[in-house]
C-alpha positions as CSV (number, residue, x, y, z in Angstrom):
1,M,-102.8,46.9,-88.9
2,P,-102.1,43.3,-89.6
3,P,-98.5,42.3,-89.7
4,T,-96.9,42.1,-93.1
5,N,-94.6,39.3,-92.0
6,P,-96.5,36.1,-90.9
7,H,-93.6,35.0,-88.8
8,Q,-93.7,38.3,-86.9
9,K,-96.9,37.7,-84.9
10,N,-95.2,35.0,-82.7
11,S,-92.0,37.0,-82.1
12,I,-91.3,39.1,-78.9
13,V,-90.8,42.7,-79.5
14,K,-87.3,43.7,-78.7
15,N,-86.5,46.6,-76.4
16,P,-83.7,48.6,-77.9
17,K,-82.4,49.1,-74.4
18,H,-81.8,45.3,-74.3
19,I,-79.1,45.4,-77.0
20,C,-76.0,44.3,-75.3
21,P,-73.7,47.3,-74.9
22,K,-70.7,44.9,-74.8
23,C,-71.2,42.4,-77.7
24,S,-74.3,44.2,-79.5
25,F,-76.5,41.2,-79.5
26,D,-80.3,41.9,-79.8
27,N,-81.7,40.2,-76.7
28,Y,-85.4,39.7,-75.8
29,A,-87.2,42.4,-74.0
30,S,-87.4,40.3,-70.9
31,A,-83.7,39.4,-70.9
32,V,-81.8,40.4,-67.9
33,Y,-78.4,39.2,-69.0
34,C,-77.0,39.2,-72.4
35,E,-77.6,35.7,-74.0
36,I,-74.3,35.7,-75.6
37,C,-71.9,37.2,-73.1
38,F,-74.0,37.4,-70.0
39,Y,-73.3,41.0,-69.6
40,P,-76.0,42.7,-67.4
41,L,-78.6,44.6,-69.5
42,D,-80.0,48.0,-68.8
43,P,-77.4,49.1,-66.3
44,A,-79.0,52.4,-65.9
45,G,-82.7,51.6,-65.4
46,S,-82.6,48.0,-64.2
47,S,-82.6,47.0,-60.6
48,I,-79.8,44.6,-61.3
49,K,-76.6,46.3,-60.4
50,Q,-73.3,45.5,-61.9
51,P,-70.8,43.9,-59.4
52,P,-68.2,46.3,-58.4
53,P,-64.9,45.7,-60.1
54,A,-62.7,43.2,-58.3
55,K,-60.2,44.8,-56.1
56,P,-56.7,43.4,-56.5
57,Q,-55.8,41.2,-53.6
58,A,-53.1,42.4,-51.4
59,K,-50.1,40.1,-51.0
60,V,-50.4,38.1,-47.7
61,K,-47.3,38.5,-45.5
62,R,-46.4,35.2,-44.0
63,S,-44.8,35.3,-40.7
64,L,-42.8,32.6,-38.9
65,P,-44.6,30.6,-36.2
66,V,-44.2,32.0,-32.7
67,V,-42.2,29.6,-30.6
68,D,-42.5,29.4,-26.8
69,W,-38.8,29.0,-26.1
70,K,-39.4,28.5,-22.3
71,Q,-41.7,25.6,-23.1
72,E,-39.3,24.2,-25.7
73,L,-36.4,24.2,-23.3
74,K,-38.5,22.2,-20.9
75,E,-38.7,19.3,-23.4
76,P,-36.5,16.3,-22.6
77,R,-34.8,16.4,-26.0
78,S,-33.9,20.1,-25.7
79,I,-32.4,19.4,-22.3
80,A,-30.3,16.5,-23.5
81,G,-29.1,18.6,-26.4
82,L,-28.0,21.4,-24.1
83,V,-26.2,18.9,-21.8
84,V,-24.3,17.4,-24.8
85,L,-23.3,20.9,-26.0
86,A,-22.2,22.1,-22.6
87,L,-20.1,18.9,-22.2
88,A,-18.6,19.4,-25.7
89,I,-17.6,23.0,-24.9
90,A,-16.1,21.9,-21.5
91,L,-14.1,19.2,-23.2
92,W,-12.8,21.6,-25.7
93,I,-11.7,24.1,-23.2
94,N,-10.0,21.4,-21.0
95,Y,-8.3,20.2,-24.0
96,F,-7.0,23.7,-24.9
97,L,-5.8,24.3,-21.4
98,E,-4.2,20.9,-21.1
99,R,-2.2,21.7,-24.3
100,R,-1.1,25.1,-23.1
101,P,1.8,24.6,-20.8
102,Q,2.6,26.4,-17.5
103,Y,6.0,28.0,-17.1
104,L,8.7,28.3,-14.6
105,T,10.1,31.9,-14.5
106,A,13.8,32.4,-15.2
107,Q,14.5,32.9,-11.5
108,G,13.7,29.3,-11.0
109,G,10.7,27.8,-9.2
110,E,7.8,30.1,-9.6
111,R,4.9,28.7,-11.7
112,V,3.0,31.1,-14.0
113,T,0.4,30.3,-16.7
114,S,2.1,32.2,-19.4
115,N,5.5,33.7,-20.0
116,N,7.1,34.9,-23.3
117,S,10.7,35.0,-21.8
118,K,13.0,32.7,-23.8
119,N,14.5,31.6,-20.5
120,S,11.2,30.3,-19.1
121,I,10.9,26.5,-18.6
122,A,7.6,25.2,-19.9
123,L,5.9,22.3,-18.2
124,Y,4.5,20.0,-20.7
125,N,2.6,16.6,-20.4
126,S,4.9,14.5,-22.6
127,M,8.4,14.8,-23.8
128,S,7.2,14.7,-27.5
129,Q,5.6,18.2,-26.9
130,V,8.8,19.9,-26.1
131,K,9.8,22.3,-28.8
132,D,13.1,23.6,-30.1
133,V,15.0,20.5,-29.2
134,P,18.4,20.9,-30.8
135,N,20.2,18.3,-32.9
136,G,23.6,17.2,-31.9
137,L,25.7,15.6,-29.2
138,Y,25.6,17.3,-25.8
139,S,27.6,16.7,-22.6
140,Y,26.3,16.6,-19.1
141,G,27.9,16.1,-15.7
142,G,28.1,17.4,-12.1
143,A,26.4,15.7,-9.2
144,L,26.2,12.0,-9.7
145,Y,22.6,11.5,-8.5
146,F,21.7,11.7,-12.2
147,A,22.8,8.1,-12.5
148,S,19.5,7.0,-11.1
149,F,17.7,9.0,-13.8
150,V,19.8,7.2,-16.4
151,A,19.2,3.8,-14.9
152,N,15.5,4.3,-14.8
153,G,15.3,5.2,-18.6
154,M,15.3,9.1,-18.6
155,N,17.9,9.4,-21.4
156,D,16.3,6.6,-23.4
157,A,12.8,8.2,-23.2
158,M,14.2,11.5,-24.5
159,F,16.0,9.8,-27.4
160,Q,12.8,7.9,-28.3
161,E,10.9,11.1,-28.7
162,H,13.9,13.3,-30.2
163,S,16.4,10.8,-31.8
164,S,18.6,13.7,-33.0
165,F,19.2,14.9,-29.4
166,N,22.1,12.8,-28.1
167,L,23.6,12.9,-24.6
168,R,26.8,11.8,-23.1
169,Y,28.3,11.9,-19.5
170,T,31.5,13.7,-19.2
171,K,33.7,12.7,-16.2
172,P,36.1,15.3,-14.7
173,S,39.8,14.8,-15.7
174,D,40.7,14.5,-12.1
175,S,39.0,12.7,-9.2
176,D,37.2,15.7,-8.0
177,L,33.4,14.9,-8.0
178,S,32.3,17.9,-5.9
179,Y,29.5,20.2,-6.9
180,D,32.1,23.0,-7.3
181,R,33.9,21.1,-9.9
182,G,30.7,20.3,-11.9
183,I,29.9,24.0,-12.0
184,K,33.4,24.9,-13.1
185,M,33.2,22.4,-16.0
186,L,30.0,24.0,-17.0
187,L,31.6,27.6,-17.0
188,D,34.6,26.2,-18.8
189,G,32.4,24.9,-21.6
190,E,33.2,21.2,-20.9
191,L,29.4,20.7,-20.2
192,S,26.3,21.8,-21.9
193,F,24.4,21.6,-18.6
194,A,25.2,20.3,-15.1
195,F,23.3,18.6,-12.3
196,N,23.8,20.3,-8.9
197,G,23.1,19.0,-5.4
198,R,22.9,22.6,-3.9
199,P,21.9,26.1,-4.9
200,L,24.4,28.1,-7.0
201,L,26.8,30.2,-5.0
202,D,27.2,34.0,-5.4
203,R,30.8,33.5,-6.7
204,E,29.6,31.1,-9.3
205,Y,27.1,33.7,-10.6
206,S,29.9,36.3,-10.6
207,Q,32.3,34.0,-12.5
208,A,29.6,33.4,-15.1
209,R,29.2,37.2,-15.7
210,L,32.9,37.6,-16.2
211,R,32.7,35.1,-19.0
212,G,29.8,36.9,-20.7
213,M,27.1,34.5,-19.7
214,T,24.5,33.9,-16.9
215,L,23.5,30.8,-15.2
216,Q,20.0,29.5,-14.6
217,Q,19.3,26.9,-11.9
218,V,16.1,25.0,-12.4
219,P,14.8,22.9,-9.4
220,I,14.0,19.4,-10.6
221,A,13.3,17.1,-7.6
222,L,13.5,16.7,-3.8
223,D,16.0,14.1,-2.5
224,G,16.6,12.4,0.8
225,I,20.1,11.9,2.2
226,V,20.6,8.5,3.8
227,F,23.5,7.1,6.0
228,F,24.7,3.7,5.5
229,G,27.6,1.3,6.7
230,N,28.7,-2.2,7.1
231,R,25.8,-4.5,7.6
232,N,27.3,-6.0,10.7
233,S,27.0,-2.7,12.6
234,K,25.2,-3.0,15.9
235,V,23.9,0.6,15.6
236,D,20.4,1.0,14.1
237,G,19.8,4.8,14.4
238,L,21.7,8.0,14.5
239,N,20.7,11.7,14.8
240,L,22.0,14.8,12.8
241,E,24.2,15.9,15.6
242,Q,25.9,12.5,15.8
243,V,26.6,12.2,12.1
244,Q,28.1,15.8,12.1
245,A,30.3,14.9,15.0
246,I,31.5,11.7,13.0
247,F,32.3,13.6,9.9
248,T,34.2,16.3,11.8
249,G,36.2,13.8,13.9
250,K,34.5,14.4,17.3
251,I,33.1,10.9,17.5
252,T,35.6,8.2,16.4
253,N,34.4,5.0,17.9
254,W,31.0,3.2,17.6
255,S,31.1,2.4,21.3
256,Q,30.4,6.2,21.8
257,L,27.1,5.5,20.0
258,G,26.0,2.4,21.8
259,G,27.7,0.0,19.5
260,E,30.8,-2.2,19.7
261,D,34.3,-1.0,20.3
262,L,35.1,-0.4,16.7
263,S,36.8,2.6,15.0
264,I,34.6,4.6,12.7
265,T,35.7,4.9,9.1
266,P,34.0,7.8,7.2
267,I,33.6,7.3,3.5
268,M,33.1,10.2,1.0
269,L,33.6,11.1,-2.6
270,N,35.1,14.5,-1.9
271,P,35.7,16.6,1.4
272,K,33.5,19.3,0.0
273,N,30.5,16.9,0.3
274,I,30.2,17.6,3.9
275,N,28.3,20.8,2.8
276,V,25.3,18.4,2.5
277,L,25.5,18.0,6.3
278,G,25.5,21.8,6.9
279,L,29.2,21.8,7.5
280,D,31.9,23.9,5.6
281,D,35.1,23.7,7.5
282,L,37.0,21.1,5.4
283,S,40.0,21.1,7.9
284,Q,37.8,19.2,10.4
285,V,37.3,16.2,8.1
286,P,38.9,13.2,10.0
287,Q,42.2,11.9,8.6
288,T,40.8,8.4,8.6
289,T,38.3,9.3,6.0
290,K,38.5,7.1,2.9
291,Y,37.5,8.5,-0.6
292,A,35.8,6.9,-3.6
293,D,35.6,7.9,-7.2
294,N,32.0,7.3,-7.4
295,Y,29.0,5.9,-5.4
296,T,29.4,2.4,-6.6
297,L,32.9,2.2,-5.1
298,A,31.7,4.0,-1.9
299,L,29.1,1.2,-1.6
300,R,31.8,-1.5,-2.0
301,Q,34.0,0.0,0.6
302,A,31.2,0.2,3.1
303,I,30.5,-3.5,2.5
304,A,34.1,-4.4,2.9
305,I,35.3,-2.1,5.9
306,P,33.9,-2.9,9.4
307,G,32.9,0.2,11.2
308,S,32.3,2.2,7.9
309,I,29.9,4.9,7.4
310,A,28.9,7.0,4.3
311,F,26.0,9.1,3.0
312,V,24.4,9.2,-0.3
313,S,21.1,10.1,-2.2
314,A,18.4,7.7,-1.3
315,S,18.0,6.9,-4.9
316,L,21.5,5.3,-5.1
317,A,21.1,3.2,-2.0
318,Q,17.8,1.7,-2.5
319,E,17.4,-2.1,-2.7
320,Q,21.1,-2.5,-1.6
321,Q,21.0,-5.8,0.4
322,L,24.7,-5.8,1.5
323,I,24.7,-2.7,3.5
324,K,23.1,-1.3,6.7
325,V,21.0,1.8,6.3
326,F,20.7,3.8,9.5
327,S,17.5,5.5,10.5
328,L,17.9,9.2,11.2
329,G,16.7,11.6,13.9
330,A,16.5,15.5,13.8
331,G,18.9,17.4,15.9
332,N,19.8,15.2,19.0
333,S,16.6,13.3,18.9
334,T,16.3,9.6,19.5
335,N,13.1,9.5,17.4
336,Y,14.7,7.8,14.4
337,I,12.9,7.8,11.0
338,A,13.7,5.0,8.4
339,P,14.3,6.5,5.0
340,F,13.0,3.4,3.2
341,T,9.8,1.4,3.2
342,S,9.5,-2.1,4.2
343,T,9.9,-3.0,0.4
344,G,13.1,-1.1,0.1
345,Q,11.8,1.9,-1.7
346,P,12.6,5.4,-0.6
347,N,9.9,6.8,1.6
348,L,8.9,9.7,-0.6
349,E,6.0,10.7,1.5
350,F,8.3,11.2,4.5
351,F,10.7,13.1,2.3
352,K,7.9,15.3,1.0
353,N,6.2,16.2,4.2
354,G,9.4,16.7,6.2
355,T,9.1,13.7,8.6
356,Y,12.4,12.5,7.4
357,P,15.0,15.1,8.8
358,L,17.6,15.5,6.0
359,T,16.4,16.4,2.4
360,R,17.6,18.7,-0.3
361,R,16.5,20.3,-3.5
362,L,18.2,19.1,-6.7
363,F,18.9,21.5,-9.6
364,L,19.8,21.5,-13.3
365,V,22.1,24.3,-14.1
366,I,21.8,25.8,-17.7
367,R,24.2,28.2,-19.5
368,Q,22.5,31.3,-20.7
369,D,24.9,32.3,-23.6
370,G,22.8,32.1,-26.8
371,T,24.6,28.9,-27.9
372,P,23.1,25.5,-28.7
373,D,24.2,24.4,-25.3
374,Q,21.5,26.8,-23.8
375,L,19.0,25.1,-26.1
376,A,20.1,21.7,-25.0
377,G,19.9,22.5,-21.3
378,K,16.4,24.0,-21.7
379,A,15.2,21.2,-23.7
380,Y,16.6,18.6,-21.2
381,A,14.9,20.5,-18.3
382,E,11.5,20.7,-20.1
383,M,11.5,17.0,-20.9
384,L,12.6,16.0,-17.4
385,L,9.9,18.3,-15.9
386,S,7.2,17.1,-18.1
387,T,4.5,14.7,-16.7
388,Q,6.3,11.9,-18.5
389,G,9.7,13.0,-17.1
390,Q,8.4,13.4,-13.5
391,E,7.1,9.9,-13.5
392,I,10.6,8.8,-14.2
393,V,11.9,11.0,-11.4
394,K,9.5,9.3,-9.0
395,K,10.4,5.9,-10.2
396,S,14.2,6.9,-9.6
397,G,13.6,7.5,-5.9
398,F,13.0,11.3,-5.9
399,V,10.0,13.4,-5.0
400,P,8.7,15.1,-8.1
401,L,8.3,18.9,-7.6
402,Y,5.5,19.1,-9.9
403,G,3.6,15.8,-9.0
404,D,0.1,17.5,-9.1
405,R,0.2,16.9,-12.9
406,L,1.0,13.2,-12.7
407,T,-2.6,12.2,-12.8
408,K,-3.1,13.9,-16.3
409,T,-2.7,11.9,-19.4
410,D,-0.9,13.0,-22.4
411,Q,-3.3,14.4,-25.1
412,D,-0.7,14.8,-27.8
């Protein structure tokens, strides 16, 4: 049958199976995909398969890059960084340790790294670091060797750092300049603290307890005792047995010691000072002995009196041009040791190592009674024993007891 529509003979017969199931467009029979939406046609019979539905992509978990630390540490920049870090830590630790003071125990002399006792004396680098320095005016006295400390700026240095801490020397009302008198003045409340040229005696500790207090003695320096006389003396050296015999009246003329025929005139501040020579029988002190109110007057008498002899702390006799200082031998030895160097300074090395035969420890005695005087004594001791204070001790002609800290600088 001929077609009723003339346009129909050139058309392509549509396959109903090629109607797009998605958009319903009537595609040509030969179409494989929908001409409109490109959806695959004849999914059931065609060899063209629909692509499987896309699977949702799993989230990729990103991990940090793996670092080979052994290799990294071998890099020059890493090594330099570690060196800098180690140096910084070491400096910080050293700074912390430097600022933490050591302590002397209340018994006096033992050094410990830490001590919470209120009686313990701290060893600081500088006077400015000392804590609990009381305000006010405080009196000191006792053994006169402190004069060398004052002359070399000890009190001035303390005042510069703690301007409200004022100090004054209190002289005894009589002419008794013995160590006993200084401790008695401390017990009587005339002094805030006292210098002493010997260890405290048992009776002095007992007297303190009877007054409701205790005494603390703090070692502060090592001193050399020197013998001197008129500069015209023909004798250059003496030994300990000879000087003991002089100050007990057994030797009375310089001719007995190889000198000229001249009477010996001993000079002392007080008869009790013969304790320094290891003697304690005051009745043996010669009647010819002359006494002086202080060491300045003793020096003047030695200069003025032919045949004179006296003894004093090396710190007070240094650089004296108008007297003769005798070398000293141990026991009855004739191996005489000069107490001063060629420049006139005390031979601190000989004092320190025992080459020089007559030395003594010096002490600061502090009241333990809960008063401002106790705080003043403790503060003075800590400033004197600081690195800064020990430098002044050395300059004054004494051996510092804590000299191993003198090479350290103040970090405050």
